[in-house]
C-alpha positions in Angstrom: 93.7 88.3 123.9 94.9 85.0 124.4 99.1 84.4 124.7 100.5 82.9 122.2 101.4 79.4 123.9 105.3 78.6 122.7 107.8 81.2 121.6 107.8 83.4 118.6 110.0 85.2 116.7 111.6 88.5 118.6 113.7 91.6 117.0 117.1 89.6 118.7 115.9 86.2 116.0 115.4 87.9 113.3 118.4 89.7 113.1 120.3 87.0 113.9 123.9 86.6 116.0 124.3 90.2 114.9 122.9 91.6 117.4 124.4 90.5 119.7 127.2 93.8 118.7 124.1 96.2 118.6 123.9 96.7 122.0 121.0 99.1 122.2 119.5 99.2 119.3 118.7 95.2 119.1 116.4 96.4 122.0 113.5 97.8 120.5 112.9 101.8 121.3 108.9 102.4 123.6 106.2 102.8 121.8 105.3 106.8 121.9 101.8 107.7 122.9 101.7 109.8 119.9 104.2 107.7 117.3 103.0 109.8 114.0 106.6 112.1 114.1 108.4 109.3 115.1 107.4 107.3 111.8 109.0 110.6 110.1 112.0 110.4 112.0 112.5 106.6 111.9 111.8 107.0 108.5 114.5 109.4 107.4 116.7 107.8 110.3 116.7 104.7 108.0 117.3 106.6 104.9 120.3 107.5 105.9 121.6 104.4 106.6 121.2 103.2 102.9 123.5 103.3 100.1 122.5 105.0 97.0 121.8 101.5 95.0 120.0 100.4 98.1 117.9 103.6 98.5 117.2 103.6 94.1 115.3 100.2 95.6 113.4 101.5 98.4 112.2 104.6 97.7 109.4 105.7 94.9 107.8 108.9 94.1 104.2 109.4 96.2 102.5 109.2 93.3 104.1 106.0 91.8 102.4 103.1 90.8 103.9 101.3 93.6 101.9 102.6 95.8 99.1 100.8 95.1 99.9 98.2 93.2 99.8 95.9 97.1 100.0 92.6 96.8 100.4 89.7 100.6 100.1 86.6 97.8 104.1 86.6 97.2 104.8 82.8 97.9 108.3 82.8 97.5 108.7 86.1 95.9 110.4 89.4 97.0 108.0 91.9 96.6 109.0 95.4 95.7 111.2 97.6 97.7 114.7 96.6 99.7 114.5 93.0 101.4 115.6 93.1 104.9 118.0 89.9 103.6 119.5 93.0 101.4 120.1 94.8 104.3 122.7 95.6 107.4 122.7 94.1 110.4 121.9 98.0 111.3 119.7 98.7 108.6 117.5 95.6 109.7 116.9 97.1 113.2 116.3 100.6 111.6 113.3 99.1 109.6 112.5 97.2 113.0 112.2 100.7 114.4 109.6 102.3 112.1 107.6 99.3 111.9 107.1 99.7 116.3 106.2 103.2 115.3 102.8 102.0 114.1 102.2 98.6 116.0 101.1 97.7 119.3 102.9 94.8 120.8 100.2 92.4 119.2 100.7 94.1 115.9 104.6 93.5 116.3 104.8 89.9 117.2 101.4 89.0 115.1 103.8 90.3 112.1 107.3 88.4 112.8 105.7 85.1 113.8 103.9 85.7 110.0 107.3 86.1 108.9 108.6 82.9 110.7 106.3 81.0 109.4 108.2 81.8 106.0 110.8 79.5 107.4 108.2 76.5 109.0 106.8 76.3 105.7 110.2 75.6 103.9 112.0 73.5 106.4 108.6 71.2 107.9 106.2 71.9 105.2 108.6 71.8 101.8 106.4 74.3 100.2 107.9 77.4 98.2 111.5 77.3 96.5 114.3 76.9 99.2 114.7 81.1 99.3 111.2 81.3 101.3 113.1 83.3 104.2 112.8 85.2 107.3 113.9 88.3 105.8 112.2 87.8 102.3 110.2 91.4 103.9 110.5 94.6 102.0 110.2 98.1 103.2 109.5 100.7 100.6 108.7 104.9 101.2 106.5 106.5 99.1 107.5 110.5 98.7 109.6 112.2 101.1 109.2 111.5 104.5 108.6 115.5 105.5 106.5 118.0 107.8 104.0 118.6 105.4 104.1 117.2 102.2 102.1 113.3 101.4 104.9 110.4 101.9 104.1 107.0 103.4 105.4 103.6 103.7 104.6 99.8 103.8 106.4 96.7 105.0 105.1 94.2 102.6 106.1 89.9 102.0 104.0 86.6 101.9 100.9 86.9 103.8 101.7 90.2 105.1 101.1 93.7 104.0 101.6 96.3 106.6 100.8 100.0 104.9 100.3 104.1 106.8 99.7 106.9 104.9 101.2 110.2 106.0 100.3 114.1 105.5 103.3 115.7 107.3 103.6 114.2 110.8 100.0 113.2 110.6 98.0 109.6 109.6 95.7 109.8 107.2 95.5 105.8 106.1 96.4 102.7 107.1 94.5 100.2 105.2 95.0 98.2 103.0 96.3 95.4 105.7 96.7 91.8 105.8 98.0 89.6 108.4 97.2 86.1 107.2 98.9 82.7 108.0 99.8 79.3 106.7 100.4 76.8 109.0 97.9 78.9 111.4 98.3 76.2 113.8 102.0 74.7 113.7 101.4 70.8 114.1 105.0 69.7 114.0 108.3 70.8 115.0 110.4 73.5 117.1 106.9 75.2 117.2 104.7 73.1 117.2 101.5 74.8 119.0 102.2 78.1 117.5 99.1 79.4 116.7 100.3 83.1 114.8 96.2 84.4 114.7 94.5 82.8 117.4 91.0 84.9 117.4 90.5 85.1 114.0 88.8 81.6 112.7 87.2 80.9 116.6 85.5 84.0 117.9 83.7 84.1 113.6 82.7 80.5 113.7 81.9 81.3 117.5 79.4 84.1 116.3 78.0 82.7 113.4 77.2 79.2 115.8 75.2 80.8 118.2 73.1 82.8 115.7 69.2 81.4 115.2 66.3 80.9 113.0 66.3 84.7 111.4 69.7 86.4 112.5 71.1 82.6 110.7 69.5 83.0 107.8 70.3 86.5 107.2 74.0 85.8 107.7 74.4 83.2 105.4 76.1 84.4 102.1 75.7 80.8 100.5 76.4 76.8 101.3 79.9 76.6 100.0 82.6 78.9 100.9 84.5 81.7 98.5 87.3 79.2 99.1 89.3 83.0 99.8 88.9 86.6 100.7 86.8 88.9 97.5 88.4 92.1 98.1 92.0 91.0 96.6 94.7 93.5 95.4 93.4 95.9 93.0 90.2 94.6 93.2 89.4 96.5 96.5 85.7 97.5 95.7 85.2 94.2 94.1 81.7 93.9 97.3 79.4 96.9 97.5 75.9 96.1 98.6 76.9 94.9 102.8 74.8 91.7 103.3 74.5 89.8 106.1 72.8 90.3 109.3 73.0 93.5 111.1 74.7 94.2 114.1 71.5 96.0 115.6 69.9 92.6 115.0 71.6 90.7 117.8 71.8 89.8 120.9 73.7 91.9 123.1 76.0 88.5 123.8 76.4 88.1 120.2 76.5 92.0 119.3 79.7 91.9 121.9 81.3 89.4 120.0 80.9 91.3 116.6 83.1 93.9 118.3 85.6 91.9 119.4 86.3 90.5 116.0 86.3 94.2 114.2 88.5 95.4 116.8 90.6 92.5 116.3 91.3 93.7 112.7 90.8 97.4 112.7 92.6 98.8 116.0 94.2 95.9 118.4 97.2 95.4 116.1 97.5 99.4 115.5 99.5 101.7 118.9 98.5 104.9 121.0 97.2 107.7 119.2 96.6 105.4 115.8 94.1 103.1 117.7 92.3 105.4 119.6 91.4 107.3 116.1 90.7 103.8 114.1 88.1 103.4 117.3 87.0 106.3 117.0 86.9 106.0 113.3 84.1 103.0 113.8 82.3 104.4 116.5 81.2 107.5 114.6 79.7 105.2 112.2 75.7 103.6 112.7 77.4 100.5 114.1 73.7 99.1 114.2 74.0 98.7 110.3 77.3 96.8 110.4 77.2 93.0 108.7 78.1 89.9 109.2 77.9 87.2 106.5 79.3 83.8 106.3 79.1 81.1 103.5 79.9 77.2 104.6 80.1 75.0 106.5 80.5 75.7 110.1 82.4 72.3 110.8 85.9 71.9 111.7 88.1 71.0 109.0 85.8 72.5 106.2 86.2 75.4 104.2 84.7 79.2 105.5 84.1 82.6 104.8 83.2 85.5 106.9 83.0 89.7 106.4 82.0 92.0 108.3 80.8 95.2 106.8 80.2 98.9 108.1 79.6 102.3 106.1 83.6 102.5 106.4 85.3 99.4 106.4 85.3 95.9 105.5 86.7 93.1 106.9 87.4 89.7 105.3 88.4 86.2 106.7 88.5 82.8 104.6 90.3 79.7 105.6 91.4 78.7 101.9 89.8 75.3 99.9 91.1 72.3 101.1 93.4 74.1 103.3 92.2 74.4 106.7 95.0 75.3 108.4 96.1 78.3 105.3 94.2 81.4 106.1 93.9 84.5 104.9 92.2 87.7 106.1 92.2 91.8 104.5 90.9 94.8 105.8 90.0 97.8 103.9 89.1 101.2 104.9 86.5 102.2 102.8 86.9 106.1 102.6 90.2 106.1 103.2 92.7 103.7 101.6 95.9 105.1 100.5 94.5 108.6 101.5 91.9 109.0 99.3 90.1 110.5 101.4 92.4 113.5 101.9 95.0 113.5 99.0 91.9 112.9 96.3 
């Protein structure tokens, strides 16, 4: 995995000067190899720090429609739940502790840089309202964190959705999820050179460029890009048919590239047993039948799109039409989204 070239947003930067008085709280706790029990413990701790009005904003019944009403294309708007900017420093720190239970170092770094981009968009690109900022990201809890019952949580704001569904201390779903980016490579200003999603576009372009003959023909879904992803919030089942070239029809080096892309989206951002479980889910299906499809020209500055479609998952990546630095991604677990395989 590529190392990001410039300093990025950290927990201490996010919490600001108030972090100086937090002592050990301002340092992320070590990640556990089996993080699920810590999810419940840290969710419970965060809830205990909230006032009654804050708790009313942050919590929803497990069957409330908000649990499925995810949305990472928010611009300057608030996500549902309680936004970081409306929390105290101690509450923010506890919220970040919960985020740490699910994500690897890479996952946390990527999430924090997506949050940082809101300041970049406001200050250097003039996009959105002046209220757009790195703290306009919300945490919400569904159901009551308990050792036995169903519950879940989501971290969400513009270009970012991270969600987990649990039965007690068992994570049964970690999708839908989206890590998106604008500008993916920051062209100017104090964060010039920051690349938020360093591999997604590069590896996709490299794979399609290497395809020849029948493999390239099979992979090409259409000559023009779709200009965005297709399986958006509320349209999770929009893509039913698997199209593109099958992994089993690729050369060894091409198959390795596709496997790397799959891991980048499905497991790299996860930590401990969550990562292991996701890798096992992918390995359990007929990997040779996973398909890679491409749309659009494979030229810099031109909008492009690809999807990776397996029996159990769907990945989409797109650079938006006429916006080559604006990247959207989505990952759906087609069998486990929202925990439906266990909860019905």
